[in-house]
C-alpha positions in Angstrom: 0.0 0.0 0.0 1.4 3.4 -1.0 1.2 6.3 1.5 1.5 10.0 0.8 3.5 12.0 3.4 5.1 15.4 3.6 8.8 15.3 2.9 11.5 17.5 4.5 14.7 19.0 3.1 16.9 16.3 4.7 15.2 13.6 2.5 16.5 15.1 -0.7 18.9 12.2 -1.2 15.9 9.9 -1.5 15.2 11.3 -5.0 17.8 8.8 -6.2 15.2 6.1 -5.5 13.0 7.4 -8.4 13.1 5.8 -11.8 11.9 8.5 -14.2 12.6 6.5 -17.4 9.9 6.1 -19.9 9.2 5.3 -23.6 8.0 8.4 -25.3 5.9 8.0 -28.4 4.5 11.4 -28.7 5.4 15.0 -27.7 3.5 18.2 -28.0 4.3 21.8 -29.0 1.9 24.6 -28.0 1.8 27.0 -30.9 -0.7 30.0 -31.1 -3.4 28.2 -29.2 -3.0 24.9 -30.9 -1.4 21.7 -29.5 0.7 20.2 -32.3 1.7 16.5 -32.0 5.0 14.9 -33.1 5.7 11.2 -33.0 9.2 10.5 -31.8 9.6 6.9 -30.5 12.3 7.8 -27.9 13.3 6.1 -24.7 14.0 8.6 -22.0 16.6 7.0 -19.6 16.8 7.4 -15.9 18.8 10.4 -14.6 22.5 10.5 -14.6 24.5 12.1 -11.7 24.3 15.7 -13.1 20.5 15.3 -13.4 20.3 14.1 -9.8 22.3 17.0 -8.6 20.1 19.5 -10.4 16.9 18.0 -9.2 18.1 17.7 -5.6 19.3 21.3 -5.7 15.9 22.5 -6.9 14.2 20.4 -4.2 16.4 21.7 -1.4 16.1 25.3 -2.7 12.3 25.2 -2.7 12.0 23.6 0.7 14.6 25.9 2.4 12.6 28.9 1.0 9.1 27.9 2.1 8.1 25.3 -0.6 6.5 22.0 0.2 7.1 18.5 -0.9 5.1 15.3 -0.7 6.3 11.8 -1.3 4.7 8.6 -2.1 6.1 5.6 -0.2 5.7 1.9 -0.8 6.8 0.8 2.6 10.2 2.4 3.1 10.8 3.1 -0.7 10.2 6.6 -2.2 8.2 5.9 -5.4 7.0 9.4 -6.3 7.3 13.0 -5.2 6.1 16.5 -6.0 7.2 19.9 -5.0 5.1 23.0 -4.6 7.4 26.1 -5.2 7.4 28.9 -2.7 7.2 31.9 -5.1 3.8 33.3 -6.1 3.4 33.9 -9.8 1.0 35.5 -12.3 -0.2 39.1 -12.7 -2.3 38.8 -9.5 0.3 36.8 -7.6 -2.2 34.0 -7.1 -0.4 31.0 -8.7 2.0 28.6 -7.1 4.1 26.4 -9.3 4.3 22.6 -9.3 8.1 22.6 -9.6 8.9 18.9 -9.6 6.6 15.9 -10.1 7.8 12.4 -10.7 6.5 8.9 -10.2 8.7 5.8 -10.6 8.1 4.0 -13.9 6.5 0.8 -12.5 4.2 2.8 -10.2 2.6 5.1 -12.8 -1.1 5.0 -13.7 -2.1 3.9 -10.2 -3.3 7.3 -9.0 -0.1 8.1 -7.1 0.5 11.3 -9.1 -3.1 12.5 -8.5 -2.7 11.8 -4.7 0.5 13.9 -4.6 -1.1 16.7 -6.6 -4.1 16.7 -4.2 -1.8 17.1 -1.2 0.1 19.9 -2.9 -3.2 21.6 -4.0 -4.4 21.6 -0.4 -1.2 23.3 0.7 -1.5 25.8 -2.1 -5.0 26.7 -1.1 -3.9 27.1 2.5 -1.2 29.5 1.3 -3.8 31.6 -0.6 -3.2 30.4 -4.1 -6.1 30.3 -6.6 -4.2 28.3 -9.3 -1.4 25.8 -9.7 1.0 26.8 -12.4 2.4 23.8 -14.2 5.3 23.9 -16.6 4.8 20.3 -17.9 7.3 18.4 -20.0 6.0 18.1 -23.5 5.5 14.4 -23.4 2.1 12.9 -24.1 2.0 11.2 -20.7 2.7 14.4 -18.7 0.3 16.6 -20.7 -2.5 14.1 -20.5 -1.9 13.5 -16.8 -2.2 17.2 -16.0 -5.1 17.6 -18.4 -7.0 14.8 -16.7 -6.5 16.6 -13.4 -8.4 19.6 -14.8 -5.5 21.7 -16.0 -5.8 23.9 -19.0 -3.3 25.7 -21.2 -2.0 28.9 -19.8 -3.1 31.9 -21.8 -0.3 34.0 -20.2 2.9 32.1 -19.9 5.3 32.9 -17.1 8.4 34.3 -18.8 10.9 33.2 -16.2 9.7 29.6 -16.5 9.4 29.7 -20.2 13.1 30.8 -20.5 14.1 27.9 -18.3 12.1 25.3 -20.2 11.0 26.7 -23.6 9.6 23.3 -24.8 7.4 22.8 -21.8 3.6 23.0 -22.0 2.5 25.7 -19.6 -0.8 25.0 -17.9 -3.0 26.3 -15.0 -5.2 24.3 -12.6 -7.9 26.3 -10.9 -8.0 25.4 -7.2 
């Protein structure tokens, strides 16, 4: 049985337990209000050490600055996690970003991501956010996951996040 629990900054090393690898058949590009599909047939491998360092650094930065993380645990093993960033975004400063969101390959499509997002959404509401801002990878699995959660394409894209990840699909989820 998988449980969802709040994580702390000292648990950042546990991110190494996640297997983010996946077979990617389709990616999207958002272009002038249209979602364009491209078939690619690519296998995305698990992270290498530089990737781990970057993800762990982002995780620690957010938690040290007021962000929140929730993890999914199968017994003692971390099988998924998500991070709610600390910085409010949007013209009305009413959006909090889902900064990181990963579920281990063999645990996907079991409702774990939804449970993590529900926990992060509750925290966002408590902090006064009206929306979650999601800068989703352009993969079919990620975009369909966030869409199934009720997210829609952002009309106004956050420039800072777009510059960091120009291929991401930017979405909003009303809380």
